[in-house]
C-alpha positions as CSV (number, residue, x, y, z in Angstrom):
1,M,56.0,28.3,-10.3
2,K,57.8,30.7,-8.1
3,R,55.2,33.5,-6.4
4,F,56.9,36.5,-8.2
5,E,57.9,34.8,-11.5
6,N,58.1,37.4,-14.2
7,K,57.0,40.2,-11.9
8,V,59.3,43.3,-10.9
9,A,59.7,44.8,-7.6
10,F,61.0,48.4,-6.5
11,I,62.0,48.6,-3.0
12,T,63.1,51.6,-0.9
13,G,65.9,51.7,1.9
14,G,66.9,47.8,0.4
15,N,70.4,48.0,1.0
16,S,70.1,46.8,4.8
17,G,67.7,45.5,7.4
18,I,64.3,44.8,6.4
19,G,64.8,45.9,2.6
20,K,68.0,44.0,2.2
21,A,65.8,41.3,3.2
22,V,62.2,41.7,1.4
23,A,65.0,42.2,-2.0
24,I,66.7,38.6,-1.2
25,L,63.3,37.0,-0.7
26,M,61.5,38.3,-3.7
27,A,64.4,37.7,-5.8
28,R,64.3,34.1,-4.5
29,E,61.0,34.0,-5.2
30,G,61.6,34.9,-9.1
31,A,61.2,38.4,-8.9
32,K,63.3,41.1,-10.6
33,V,64.5,43.7,-8.2
34,M,65.4,47.3,-8.4
35,I,67.1,48.0,-4.9
36,A,66.5,51.9,-4.3
37,D,69.2,53.6,-1.7
38,L,70.8,56.6,-1.2
39,K,74.2,54.7,-2.2
40,E,75.2,51.6,-3.5
41,N,75.7,48.5,-1.5
42,K,77.6,46.2,-3.6
43,E,77.6,43.2,-1.1
44,T,73.8,43.3,-0.9
45,L,73.3,43.7,-4.5
46,E,75.2,40.4,-4.9
47,E,73.2,38.5,-2.4
48,V,70.2,39.6,-4.0
49,L,71.8,38.2,-7.3
50,K,72.9,35.1,-6.0
51,E,69.5,33.9,-6.0
52,G,69.9,33.6,-9.5
53,T,67.7,36.3,-11.2
54,E,67.7,39.7,-12.2
55,A,68.8,42.8,-10.1
56,R,69.8,46.3,-10.0
57,F,70.8,49.4,-7.8
58,I,69.6,53.2,-8.1
59,A,70.5,55.9,-6.1
60,C,67.2,57.6,-4.6
61,D,66.5,59.8,-1.9
62,V,63.2,59.4,-1.5
63,S,62.8,63.0,0.2
64,K,63.0,64.3,-3.5
65,H,60.1,63.6,-5.5
66,E,62.2,63.9,-8.9
67,E,64.6,61.4,-7.8
68,V,61.6,58.9,-6.8
69,E,59.9,60.1,-10.3
70,K,63.3,58.9,-12.1
71,A,63.9,55.8,-10.0
72,V,60.2,54.4,-11.2
73,A,60.8,55.4,-14.7
74,E,64.0,53.9,-14.5
75,T,62.7,50.6,-12.9
76,V,59.9,50.5,-16.1
77,A,62.7,50.8,-18.4
78,A,64.9,48.7,-17.0
79,F,62.4,45.3,-16.6
80,G,59.3,46.6,-18.6
81,S,56.9,46.9,-15.5
82,L,56.4,47.9,-12.0
83,D,54.3,44.8,-9.9
84,V,55.3,45.5,-6.9
85,A,56.6,48.5,-4.8
86,V,57.9,48.2,-0.9
87,N,58.5,52.0,0.4
88,N,60.4,50.8,3.2
89,A,63.1,53.5,3.7
90,G,62.7,55.5,7.0
91,I,64.9,57.6,9.4
92,V,63.8,58.2,13.2
93,D,64.1,61.0,15.8
94,A,65.5,61.3,19.2
95,S,64.2,64.4,20.9
96,P,61.5,65.6,22.9
97,I,58.8,67.5,20.9
98,H,59.7,70.9,22.8
99,E,63.3,70.8,22.1
100,K,63.0,69.4,18.6
101,S,64.1,71.4,15.8
102,V,62.0,72.4,12.9
103,E,64.6,71.1,10.5
104,E,64.7,67.5,12.4
105,W,61.0,67.5,12.3
106,Q,61.0,68.4,8.5
107,K,63.7,65.9,8.0
108,V,61.8,62.7,9.2
109,I,58.2,63.9,7.7
110,N,59.9,64.5,4.2
111,I,62.2,60.8,4.2
112,N,58.9,58.8,6.4
113,L,55.9,60.3,4.9
114,S,56.7,62.6,1.9
115,G,58.6,59.8,0.7
116,V,55.5,57.2,1.1
117,F,53.4,59.8,-1.1
118,Y,56.1,60.5,-3.7
119,G,56.7,57.1,-3.8
120,M,52.8,56.2,-4.4
121,K,52.2,59.1,-6.3
122,Y,54.5,57.6,-9.2
123,Q,54.2,53.7,-8.6
124,I,50.4,53.9,-8.8
125,A,50.6,55.8,-11.8
126,Q,52.7,53.3,-13.7
127,M,50.6,50.5,-12.5
128,R,47.3,52.3,-13.5
129,K,48.7,52.1,-17.0
130,Q,49.2,48.3,-16.6
131,E,46.4,45.7,-17.2
132,T,47.8,43.3,-14.3
133,G,47.5,46.2,-11.9
134,G,50.3,45.3,-8.8
135,A,50.5,45.6,-5.3
136,V,52.1,48.4,-2.9
137,V,53.2,47.4,0.5
138,N,54.1,50.4,2.8
139,M,56.6,50.1,5.9
140,G,54.8,51.6,8.7
141,S,55.8,50.5,12.3
142,I,54.0,49.4,15.5
143,M,54.9,53.7,16.4
144,S,52.0,53.7,13.7
145,Q,49.7,52.7,16.5
146,V,51.3,53.8,19.5
147,A,53.7,56.0,21.2
148,E,57.2,56.5,22.6
149,F,59.2,59.3,24.1
150,G,61.3,61.3,21.7
151,I,59.9,60.3,18.6
152,G,57.5,62.7,18.2
153,G,58.5,63.1,14.0
154,Y,58.4,59.0,13.4
155,A,55.2,58.4,15.3
156,S,53.6,61.5,13.4
157,S,55.3,60.1,10.0
158,K,54.2,56.5,11.2
159,H,50.4,57.3,12.1
160,G,50.3,59.1,8.7
161,L,51.7,56.6,6.6
162,V,48.4,54.3,7.7
163,G,45.9,56.9,6.9
164,L,47.8,57.5,3.3
165,T,47.8,53.8,2.7
166,K,44.0,53.5,3.2
167,V,43.4,56.2,0.9
168,A,45.5,55.1,-1.8
169,A,43.6,51.4,-1.1
170,L,40.1,53.0,-1.8
171,E,41.2,55.4,-4.4
172,N,42.3,52.1,-6.6
173,G,39.9,49.2,-5.3
174,T,38.6,48.8,-8.7
175,N,42.0,49.2,-10.6
176,N,43.8,45.9,-9.7
177,I,46.2,47.9,-7.5
178,R,46.2,46.7,-3.5
179,V,47.9,49.0,-0.9
180,N,48.6,47.7,2.6
181,A,50.8,48.5,5.7
182,I,53.3,46.2,7.7
183,G,53.8,47.3,11.1
184,P,56.9,45.8,12.5
185,G,57.9,45.6,16.2
186,Y,61.2,46.3,17.3
187,I,63.3,44.2,15.0
188,E,66.8,43.6,14.6
189,T,68.0,46.1,12.1
190,P,71.6,48.1,12.1
191,L,69.4,51.1,13.0
192,L,68.4,49.8,16.4
193,M,71.0,47.5,17.1
194,D,73.8,49.9,17.0
195,N,71.5,51.6,19.8
196,A,71.3,48.1,21.5
197,A,74.9,47.3,21.5
198,Q,75.6,50.5,23.8
199,S,73.4,49.2,26.2
200,A,72.3,46.1,27.4
201,E,69.9,47.8,29.7
202,Y,68.4,49.3,26.6
203,R,68.1,45.9,24.7
204,S,66.5,44.1,27.3
205,Y,63.8,47.0,27.6
206,M,63.1,46.6,23.7
207,E,62.7,43.0,24.3
208,S,60.0,43.3,27.2
209,K,57.9,45.6,25.1
210,H,56.7,41.8,23.4
211,A,55.1,39.3,24.6
212,M,57.6,36.8,22.8
213,K,59.7,38.6,25.0
214,R,62.5,39.2,21.8
215,L,63.2,41.4,19.1
216,G,62.2,40.8,15.6
217,K,64.2,39.5,12.6
218,P,64.2,41.2,9.3
219,E,63.4,38.3,7.5
220,E,60.3,37.7,9.8
221,I,59.3,41.0,8.2
222,A,60.1,40.5,4.6
223,K,57.8,37.4,4.7
224,A,54.7,39.6,5.7
225,V,55.8,41.6,3.1
226,L,56.1,39.2,0.6
227,F,52.5,38.0,1.5
228,L,50.6,40.9,1.3
229,A,52.5,41.6,-2.0
230,S,51.5,38.1,-3.4
231,E,47.9,36.4,-4.8
232,D,47.9,34.8,-1.3
233,A,46.4,38.0,0.0
234,S,44.4,38.9,-3.0
235,F,41.5,40.4,-1.4
236,C,43.4,42.3,1.3
237,T,43.5,46.0,0.7
238,G,43.6,49.0,2.9
239,A,45.0,46.8,5.8
240,Y,47.5,47.8,8.4
241,L,49.1,44.2,9.5
242,P,50.9,44.8,12.8
243,V,53.7,42.0,12.6
244,D,55.1,42.7,16.4
245,G,56.0,39.8,18.4
246,G,52.8,40.5,20.7
247,Y,53.7,44.1,21.8
248,L,50.0,45.2,20.7
249,I,48.2,42.8,23.4
250,Q,50.1,43.4,26.5
């Protein structure tokens, strides 16, 4: 039997990069998948459907709580439950704190941190109604533990995400709901590679940050997400799991 047979997975930022990889692997392992993102990407949905399971797309801006509430409700209406939630949607900023606009700061925090709060608010409420409980995996970053120039909003949001994850895990430890976070290093996602493509020096710099001297692949992060969401991690909650190619040991 596949690991997520008869399970329902809800994934934000599921159109590309890590979110897309998670959606495909979840479907491959038998889950019914709801892809939540700003706009539909038919190619992604088709790739997920090729895995032989049910899958749908729903438009959702995670910075708007009413859209998140609606997306979670429609997932349950479509598939009957919510067993796995992956809060993956996020953006990055690129200016030093003394030059950063209030609008830039608020946008990053609203998506990366408030968006995860909104997700868990409605996801956990649904999981508490179910005898089967559920599992939540929040997408942190290596920047949940370290810092880099120009990303004050991003680093703050990802540090905050870890604290939010721990509180949610503590609050739901006896409700059969596990809540964990992943901390990817630099990964070959469209967002990152758009910048890397402009400069071989920049890519080399990013690679040098890791003990393995390479960038990670979305599938490598997705496999860790599936582990934390599965019964293989049944005694794991409130954890932050770095998947960083040895970034933190240098």
